N, C-alpha and C positions, 0 to 999 in steps of 0.2 A: 522889653515887655515885662509887665508885672501881672500878677494874679490878684485882681481886686485891689490894686494899689499897694500890695505887700512887697517888701524888699525881697531880693533873691535869697537872702539868708533865713527868711522866715520858714519855720518848720511846717506850718500849715500849707503854705504855698508849695513847698517841695513835695509834701504828701499828696496834694491835689494833682500836681504834674505826674507823679508816679501812678496815681489812680487813673488819670486820663490815658497814659501810655498802656496800662494794663487793660483798660476797657477797649482801646483800639486794637490791641493784640488779640483779645478774646473775640472781637467782631471781625477778625481777619482783615483788618486794615493795617497790614504789617508795615508798609512803607512809612505811614504816618506814625505808627507806634515807634518805629526805629528813630524817626526824627525827634519825637518827644524824649525818648530814652537818651539819645545823644545830647540833647539840650540839658537834660537833668544832670547827666554826668559832668558836662562842662561846667555847670553851675556848682556842683559839689567840689570840683577841683579848684575853682576860682576862690572859694572861701575856705578852703583847707579842711574839708570834711575828713573824718577818720577813715583810714584805709578800709576798714570793714564795710563802711557805707559805699565806698567806691567799688569794692568787689561785688557787692550785692547788685549794684546798678550794672556792672559789667555782665553779670549773669543774665540780666534782662536783654542786654545787647547780644550776647551769645545765643540765647534762645531765639530771638528774632531773626538773627542771621541764619540760623539753622532752618527756621520755618520758611525763609525766603529762598532757600537753596544755596545760600552762600556758605558752603561747608568749610572752606579754607578760613574765612574770617571767624566763623563760629569756633573752629578748632583752635585757632591762635588765641582768641579771647579766653576760651576755656582753660587753655594752658597757663595763661597769665593769671587767671583766677586761682588755679591750683597752686602756683608758685607763691602767690600772695598770701593765700590762706595758710599754706605750710609755714611760711615765714612768720606769720602772726601767731599761729597757735601751736606749731610743732608738728612732728611726724604722726603722733598717735591720737591727736585730738579728733573728736567726732566730726567737726566741720572739715578737717583735712581729709578724713577718709570719705566723707560725703562728696567732696570736690573731686576726689580721685575717680569716683564711679560715674561722673557726669560725662 
């Protein structure tokens, strides 16, 4: 599938997908939001997006799993995010500390 004929690697397409997921999440259409976030993460992985982008998208997944009551999945993803952020930025970086308190 494409967004208005744009390739998967197009930044505007990815931003539109993320906005769609966020809108669905805000409208309590959580299963649909989860599907969009999972598709967006898969796309990011396919074209080799930076790890920081993958971690941000995983944050959306963790929040959505939590909202759906899937606490084990949420916790597991949150731990992955913390480990990834710590690896990228180090122990004392603001983003690492922020990830530790989620």
